[in-house]
N, C-alpha and C positions, 0 to 999 in steps of 0.2 A: 504494500500500500504506500503510495506517495502522498505526502501531505503538502498542500499549497499554503501560501502565506495567510490566506483568510482562515483556513482550518487551524493553523498554528496560533493565530491571534485569539481565536475562540477559547483556547486553553487558559486564558486569563493570567498569563505569566506577567511578571513585573517588567515595566519599561525601565530604561536607564537613561538619565539625562546628563548627569555629570556630578561628581563629588570629589572632594579632596580626602575623604576618609577611605583608607586602603581596605579596611574590613568590609565596608559597604560594597566596594568594587569586587572584592574577592567573593563575597556572598552571592552577588548577582551572577558572576561568572559561573560559580558552582551550580547555582540554581538553573541557569540556562543550559549548561552542559548536561545536567541530569535530565532536564525536560526534553532536550533534543534526543537523548538516548532513549528515554521512555516512549517518546512519540515515534521512534524509529525513522527519524529524518535522515535521509542519505547524506553523507558528508558533502557531496557536491552542491547541496541546497542549504546547508547549515548557515553559511555566511549571510545569504539573503534573508533567512528567517530571523537571525539575530539583528541584522540591520533594520528590520521592520520594527524592532523594539527600542531602537535608539530615539531619543527625543532631545529637544533643546540643543545645547552645545555639543553633546555627544553625536548628534545627527550630522553635524558639520564635518566630523572625522571622515565621512564617506563621500563627501561631495567631490565631483571630478575637478 
C-alpha cells in the first residue's frame, strides 16, 4: 500500500515550525521516523511526507 500526502496528513502527526530547543527537535524527528515506519511509507516518498509537515521558518528550508 502506498500512502499519499493527504493520507499521511490525516494521521494527525505534529507539524514542525522551528525551535531552538534541541529536545523538541529530537522528539519531533523520532516521532516522524516512527510514524513513517508504522505507516509503511516507502523511503522514496518519506522526504515529501515530512516536508508537508514543515511550517513557518522550517518550511523555508525546502524552498528552491
